[in-house]
VONUPA-950431 format. One line per 8 residues: their letters; for each residue x, y negated, z of C-alpha. Coordinates in nm, 3 decimals. Layout:
! residues N
A = X Y Z ~ ...
! end
This chain:
! residues 86
XXXXXXXX = -4.068 -7.763 1.210 ~ -4.309 -7.659 1.009 ~ -4.511 -7.326 1.055 ~ -4.505 -7.048 0.776 ~ -4.670 -6.720 0.899 ~ -5.012 -6.584 0.797 ~ -5.300 -6.808 0.906 ~ -5.414 -6.816 1.200
XXXXXXXX = -5.681 -6.716 1.463 ~ -5.883 -7.006 1.576 ~ -5.916 -7.002 1.934 ~ -5.930 -7.227 2.271 ~ -5.812 -7.513 2.291 ~ -5.728 -7.651 2.688 ~ -5.648 -7.941 2.811 ~ -5.337 -8.054 2.747
XXXXXXXX = -5.229 -7.809 2.456 ~ -4.914 -7.937 2.254 ~ -5.006 -7.846 1.799 ~ -4.736 -7.812 1.587 ~ -4.901 -8.055 1.273 ~ -4.764 -7.989 0.899 ~ -4.509 -8.271 0.938 ~ -4.368 -8.112 1.275
XXXXXXXX = -4.415 -8.376 1.476 ~ -4.629 -8.205 1.833 ~ -4.981 -8.370 1.894 ~ -5.035 -8.395 2.273 ~ -5.455 -8.237 2.286 ~ -5.652 -8.488 2.638 ~ -6.019 -8.527 2.686 ~ -6.147 -8.582 2.286
XXXXXXXX = -5.945 -8.232 2.160 ~ -6.152 -7.960 1.938 ~ -6.284 -7.664 2.085 ~ -6.125 -7.433 1.913 ~ -5.853 -7.431 1.610 ~ -5.633 -7.681 1.515 ~ -5.231 -7.623 1.493 ~ -5.044 -7.431 1.566
XXXXXXXX = -5.024 -7.397 1.988 ~ -4.683 -7.414 2.158 ~ -4.781 -7.441 2.465 ~ -5.002 -7.657 2.773 ~ -4.877 -7.928 2.964 ~ -4.943 -7.926 3.403 ~ -5.127 -8.165 3.497 ~ -4.847 -8.336 3.658
XXXXXXXX = -4.647 -8.350 3.337 ~ -5.005 -8.501 3.235 ~ -4.995 -8.777 3.504 ~ -4.675 -8.860 3.383 ~ -4.751 -8.833 3.027 ~ -5.044 -9.115 3.055 ~ -4.802 -9.283 3.186 ~ -4.530 -9.384 2.840
XXXXXXXX = -4.621 -9.645 2.596 ~ -4.631 -9.587 2.185 ~ -4.387 -9.491 2.053 ~ -4.171 -9.398 2.399 ~ -4.002 -9.072 2.324 ~ -4.079 -8.777 2.506 ~ -3.852 -8.408 2.598 ~ -4.068 -8.154 2.718
XXXXXXXX = -3.901 -7.865 2.931 ~ -4.105 -7.437 2.863 ~ -4.164 -7.374 3.234 ~ -4.311 -7.082 3.398 ~ -4.616 -7.133 3.569 ~ -4.504 -7.041 3.960 ~ -4.254 -7.347 3.913 ~ -4.528 -7.606 3.812
XXXXXXXX = -4.775 -7.512 4.072 ~ -4.455 -7.526 4.354 ~ -4.441 -7.887 4.206 ~ -4.714 -7.968 4.205 ~ -4.765 -7.919 4.502 ~ -4.392 -8.119 4.614 ~ -4.614 -8.391 4.453 ~ -4.887 -8.346 4.605
XXXXXX = -4.707 -8.412 4.933 ~ -4.483 -8.663 4.883 ~ -4.699 -8.881 4.734 ~ -5.051 -8.760 4.838 ~ -5.391 -8.712 4.575 ~ -5.430 -9.104 4.483
! end
């Protein structure tokens, strides 16, 4: 996948943002991310998805699915209810 549109305006980069550079391989940005700019953004991972992603080994295949905020919140609450805030 390559961005073929007009140049993008710089915007803030949230923790967990998913950017797509020209090579088409998505990048998930964490604590060491830049504050603005970068490549086109597809969205951002939820805190629970970021916690899971952090456990993967380099080179692992990762599949992302879109989720609306209400569902993400419900999944987070259910996870914390079951496993606590460790």
